[in-house]
C-alpha positions in Angstrom: -15.2 4.6 -3.2 -15.8 4.1 -6.9 -12.5 3.3 -8.6 -13.0 6.0 -11.2 -12.9 8.7 -8.5 -9.8 7.1 -6.9 -8.1 7.0 -10.3 -8.9 10.7 -11.0 -7.5 11.6 -7.5 -4.3 9.8 -8.3 -4.0 11.2 -11.8 -4.4 14.8 -10.5 -2.6 14.2 -7.2 -0.1 17.1 -7.6 -3.1 19.5 -7.9 -5.0 17.8 -5.1 -2.2 17.4 -2.5 -1.7 21.2 -2.0 -5.4 21.6 -1.4 -5.4 18.7 1.1 -2.4 20.2 2.9 -4.1 23.6 3.2 -7.3 22.0 4.5 -5.3 20.0 7.0 -3.5 23.1 8.2 -6.8 24.9 8.6 -8.2 22.0 10.6 -5.1 21.9 12.7 -5.3 25.7 13.4 -9.0 25.4 14.4 -8.2 22.4 16.6 -5.6 24.4 18.5 -8.0 27.4 18.9 -10.8 25.2 20.3 -8.5 22.8 22.3 -10.0 24.1 25.6 -13.6 23.7 24.6 -14.1 20.3 26.4 -12.6 21.7 29.6 -14.9 24.8 29.3 -18.0 22.6 29.0 -17.1 20.6 32.1 -16.9 23.9 34.0 -20.4 24.8 33.1 -20.1 26.8 30.0 -22.7 26.5 27.2 -21.6 25.3 23.9 -21.4 28.8 22.4 -19.7 30.3 25.4 -17.3 27.4 25.6 -16.2 27.9 22.0 -15.9 31.7 22.5 -13.8 31.3 25.7 -11.6 28.7 24.1 -11.0 31.0 21.1 -10.1 33.9 23.4 -7.9 31.9 25.7 -6.0 30.3 22.9 -5.0 33.8 21.6 -2.7 34.2 24.5 0.9 32.8 24.2 0.8 29.3 25.6 4.3 27.9 25.0 3.8 25.3 27.8 0.8 23.8 25.9 2.7 23.7 22.6 5.7 22.1 24.3 3.3 19.6 26.0 1.8 18.7 22.7 5.2 18.2 21.0 6.4 16.0 23.9 3.1 14.0 23.7 3.7 13.3 20.0 7.3 12.3 20.6 6.3 10.1 23.6 3.5 8.4 21.5 6.0 7.6 18.7 8.5 6.2 21.2 5.9 4.0 22.9 4.6 2.7 19.6 8.0 1.7 18.4 9.1 0.1 21.7 5.7 -1.7 21.8 6.2 -3.2 18.4 9.8 -4.3 18.9 9.2 -5.8 22.3 6.0 -7.5 21.1 7.9 -9.1 18.1 10.4 -10.5 20.5 7.8 -11.9 22.9 5.9 -13.5 20.0 8.8 -15.8 19.3 8.2 -17.5 22.6 4.9 -19.0 21.4 4.4 -21.7 18.8 0.8 -22.9 19.2 -1.8 -20.8 17.4 -4.2 -20.3 20.3 -1.5 -19.7 22.9 0.0 -17.1 20.7 -3.4 -15.4 20.1 -4.0 -15.3 23.8 -0.5 -13.9 24.5 -1.1 -11.2 21.8 -4.5 -10.3 23.2 -3.0 -9.8 26.7 0.0 -7.9 25.4 -2.1 -5.6 23.2 -4.7 -5.1 26.0 -2.0 -4.1 28.6 -0.4 -1.8 26.1 -3.7 -0.1 25.1 -4.9 0.3 28.7 -1.6 1.7 30.0 -1.4 4.0 27.1 -4.9 5.2 27.6 -4.3 5.8 31.3 -1.1 7.7 30.5 -3.0 10.0 28.2 -5.8 10.6 30.7 -3.4 11.2 33.5 -1.3 13.7 31.5 -4.4 15.5 30.3 -5.7 15.7 33.9 -2.4 17.1 35.1 -2.6 19.8 32.4 -6.2 20.5 33.5 -7.6 19.8 30.1 -10.1 17.5 31.8 -11.4 17.9 35.3 -11.0 15.4 38.1 -14.6 14.3 38.3 -14.4 13.0 34.7 -11.6 10.7 35.8 -13.6 8.7 38.2 -13.9 4.9 38.8 -17.0 4.5 36.6 -15.4 6.1 33.5 -12.2 4.3 34.2 -14.0 0.9 34.4 -16.0 1.6 31.2 -12.9 2.6 29.4 -11.0 -0.5 30.4 -14.0 -2.8 29.5 -14.3 -1.0 26.1 -10.6 -1.5 25.4 -10.9 -5.2 26.3 -13.8 -5.7 24.0 -12.2 -3.9 21.1 -8.9 -5.6 21.5 -10.4 -9.1 21.7 -12.8 -8.6 18.7 -10.0 -7.1 16.5 -7.2 -9.5 17.3 -9.3 -12.7 17.4 -11.1 -12.1 14.1 -7.8 -11.2 12.4 -5.5 -13.9 13.8 -8.0 -16.8 13.3 -7.7 -15.9 9.5 -4.2 -17.2 9.5 -3.6 -19.4 6.4 -0.2 -21.1 6.6 -0.6 -23.1 3.4 -1.4 -20.3 1.0 0.9 -20.2 -2.0 0.5 -17.0 -4.0 1.9 -16.4 -7.5 5.6 -15.6 -7.5 6.0 -12.5 -9.7 9.2 -11.0 -11.0 9.0 -7.2 -10.8 10.0 -5.7 -14.1 11.2 -9.1 -15.3 14.4 -9.3 -13.2 15.6 -10.8 -9.8 18.6 -9.8 -7.7 19.7 -7.3 -10.4 20.4 -10.1 -12.8 19.9 -7.9 -15.9 18.4 -4.6 -17.0 14.7 -4.2 -16.1 12.1 -4.9 -18.9 14.6 -6.5 -21.3 14.4 -9.8 -23.2 17.7 -10.7 -21.6 16.3 -10.2 -18.2 13.2 -12.2 -19.1 15.2 -15.2 -20.4 17.7 -15.2 -17.5 14.9 -14.8 -14.8 12.9 -17.6 -16.4 15.9 -19.9 -16.5 17.1 -19.2 -12.9 13.8 -18.7 -11.0 10.8 -20.0 -13.1 8.4 -17.4 -11.6 4.7 -17.9 -12.1 4.5 -14.4 -13.7 6.9 -11.9 -15.1 5.7 -8.3 -14.6 6.5 -5.8 -17.4 5.6 -2.3 -18.4 4.3 -1.2 -21.8 4.3 2.3 -23.3 3.3 3.5 -26.8 5.7 5.5 -29.1 4.7 8.4 -31.3 4.4 5.9 -34.2 2.0 3.6 -32.2 4.5 0.9 -31.4 4.5 -0.8 -28.0 7.8 -0.9 -26.2 8.8 -2.5 -22.9 9.9 0.2 -20.6 8.9 1.6 -17.2 9.6 5.3 -17.0 7.9 7.8 -19.4 11.2 9.7 -19.5 14.3 7.7 -20.5 16.9 9.8 -18.7 17.4 7.4 -15.8 18.3 4.4 -18.0 19.7 6.1 -21.1 21.1 9.4 -19.9 18.9 11.1 -22.5 16.1 13.5 -21.5 13.6 12.0 -23.9 9.9 10.9 -23.5 8.8 7.7 -25.0 5.6 9.1 -26.4 7.5 11.7 -28.4 9.9 9.2 -30.1 9.4 6.8 -33.0 10.5 3.2 -32.7 13.5 3.8 -35.0 14.6 6.6 -32.8 14.3 4.5 -29.7 16.3 1.7 -31.3 19.3 4.1 -31.3 19.3 4.4 -27.5 21.3 2.2 -25.1 20.1 1.2 -21.7 22.6 1.1 -18.7 21.7 -0.5 -15.4 23.2 -3.0 -12.9 26.5 -2.9 -14.8 24.8 -4.1 -17.9 24.0 -2.5 -21.3 21.1 -3.5 -23.5 18.5 -2.2 -25.9 14.8 -1.3 -25.3 12.7 -4.2 -26.4 9.8 -4.0 -28.8 6.8 -5.7 -27.2 6.2 -8.0 -30.2 9.7 -9.5 -29.8 9.3 -9.7 -26.0 6.0 -11.5 -26.3 7.4 -14.0 -28.8 10.2 -14.9 -26.4 7.9 -15.2 -23.4 5.6 -17.6 -25.3 8.5 -19.7 -26.4 9.6 -19.9 -22.8 6.0 -20.6 -21.8 6.4 -17.8 -19.3 3.2 -16.0 -18.3 3.3 -12.2 -18.2 1.7 -9.6 -16.0 1.6 -6.7 -18.4 1.0 -3.1 -17.2 -0.2 -0.6 -19.7 1.2 2.8 -18.9 -0.6 5.4 -20.9 0.6 9.0 -21.1 -1.8 11.9 -21.7 -1.0 11.6 -25.3 -1.5 7.8 -25.6 -4.5 7.4 -23.2 -6.9 6.9 -26.1 -4.8 4.7 -28.3 -2.7 2.3 -26.1 -5.4 -0.4 -25.9 -5.9 -0.3 -29.7 -2.1 -0.8 -30.1 -2.4 -4.0 -28.0 -5.3 -5.5 -30.0 -3.2 -7.0 -32.8 -1.6 -9.3 -30.1 -4.9 -10.6 -28.7 -4.4 -14.3 -29.8 -0.8 -14.3 -28.5 -1.9 -12.9 -25.2 -4.5 -15.6 -24.3 -2.7 -16.8 -21.2 -1.3 -13.5 -19.9 -2.5 -11.0 -17.3 -3.1 -7.4 -18.0 -3.3 -4.3 -15.7 -3.1 -0.6 -15.6 -3.0 2.2 -13.0 -5.6 4.0 -15.2 -9.1 2.7 -14.5 -10.3 3.8 -17.9 -7.5 1.8 -19.6 -8.1 -1.2 -17.4 -11.9 -1.2 -18.1 -11.3 -0.7 -21.9 -8.8 -3.5 -21.8 -11.3 -5.9 -20.2 -13.9 -5.0 -22.8 -11.7 -6.3 -25.6 -9.7 -8.9 -23.7 -12.6 -10.4 -21.8 -11.1 -13.9 -21.5 -7.9 -12.5 -19.9 -7.4 -11.7 -16.2 -7.5 -7.9 -16.2 -6.7 -5.8 -13.1 -6.4 -2.3 -11.6 -3.3 -1.1 -9.8 -4.3 0.7 -6.6 -1.8 3.4 -5.7 -3.2 4.0 -2.2 -6.2 3.0 -0.2 -6.9 5.7 2.3 -10.0 6.7 0.3 -11.6 3.3 0.6 -11.9 0.1 -1.3 -12.4 0.8 -5.1 -15.5 -0.7 -6.8 -15.1 -2.0 -10.3 -15.8 -5.0 -12.5 -12.2 -6.2 -13.0 -10.7 -9.5 -12.0 -7.9 -8.4 -9.6 -6.5 -5.5 -7.7 -2.8 -4.8 -7.3 -2.0 -3.1 -4.0 1.1 -1.2 -3.0 2.8 -3.2 -0.1 3.0 -0.3 2.4 -0.7 0.3 2.3 -1.8 -3.4 2.4 -3.7 -4.3 5.5 -6.2 -7.0 6.5 -9.1 -4.7 6.3 -8.7 -3.7 2.6 -7.7 -7.3 1.8 -10.9 -8.6 3.3 -13.0 -5.9 1.6 -11.6 -6.9 -1.8 -12.2 -10.6 -1.0 -15.8 -9.7 -0.3 -16.0 -8.3 -3.8 -14.5 -11.6 -5.1 -11.4 -9.9 -6.3 -8.0 -11.6 -6.5 -5.3 -9.6 -4.8 -1.7 -8.9 -5.9 0.8 -6.9 -3.8 3.9 -4.9 -5.0 6.8 -4.7 -4.2 8.2 -6.9 -1.4 11.7 -6.5 -0.2 12.2 -8.8 2.7 11.4 -12.4 3.7 9.5 -11.2 6.7 7.1 -9.2 4.5 6.6 -12.2 2.3 5.9 -14.5 5.3 3.3 -12.0 6.7 1.5 -11.5 3.4 1.5 -15.1 2.3 -0.7 -15.9 5.3 -3.4 -13.4 4.3 -4.8 -15.3 1.3 -3.0 -13.1 -1.2 -3.0 -14.3 -4.8 0.3 -12.9 -5.9 3.4 -11.2 -4.7 5.7 -9.0 -6.7 9.4 -8.7 -5.8 12.8 -7.6 -7.3 14.3 -10.6 -5.5 12.5 -13.9 -6.0 14.5 -15.6 -3.3 12.5 -13.6 -0.7 9.4 -15.4 -1.6 10.8 -18.8 -0.6 10.1 -17.9 3.1 7.3 -19.8 4.8 4.3 -18.2 6.4 4.7 -18.3 10.2 2.2 -17.5 12.8 4.8 -15.3 14.6 5.3 -13.1 11.6 1.6 -13.0 10.9 0.9 -11.9 14.4 3.7 -9.3 14.3 2.0 -7.8 11.3 -0.9 -6.8 13.4 1.2 -5.1 16.1 1.7 -2.3 13.6 -2.0 -1.9 13.1 -3.3 -1.3 16.6 
């Protein structure tokens, strides 16, 4: 999907989400009304007659079917969780790559076949499918299909294991282990001294008098206790505010001061431009006076328009787009990297972005296990609030366990 469409969807998500929910409920309702359509066809009904009969039959109270559906959903969730936990324990028994791949293939295959047979059996008992459908030929074809799909999926994914990949270590909001207040010069200095990350990620917003300040939230209530928006304040007004977080107090940093300190420390920055509706057209212009000082730094935005405008003027810099979610497909653009939210990262979108010659960053990691799994997927950079988590090594067991959650 073109990234401009994805960016528009995210920008207007609160208007779009209710529409999506309504459409989903309509589809769910229609599905329940036509749930007996396949059974009607197997009993000799035409397509039209099958639809009509299913509609008529589903008008009757059928609490047993509703209860059956609810129990099936619960059973599915339980089986999925047990399968993951048991699989993760079994994977620790194997150390060699190919023996582990073989074990994972067998385990996944058994799980898929048993689950498929359980579903077919339950449906058959509820007479949602007839007995002649559940014959040896269909059973054999189903099992062979599951074998083929499992082998193709797992083999292609697991052989992509890259144990020696060393992605950029990136301090999220310029801190680690709550060592300071986020996005402050104090945090930058302390994080650089203690951890020496490859990059320090910060957030930029524009004030009403077109100054760039280093702060994440558009509204300052969380860190200052004052219900004020950055784009409605001047820099002198912001200077009067005090930040409070992690048992520290500090002041909001002017970007020019923050950049001077970063360059003195020889600390590369990953700078996110966070435009508001008011500053969408001016925030890149406010950054232009710092072009020479920004020569070694990375730039990004969750606004595709801002990212592309930034690349136009900062063509020698690495400029990226922050992908808030990926269920609409891989975004197409001409930028240098994509920053993916950790919960939506999977081997498929990663490979699709690699095919577009994009570098890939992932935010925000919280555990060593997550870091180990993602390091082995040829990721270029990992963002975290705790840089100690990135010291974990990529292991084949964690890499394989990652795939248990995908199938």
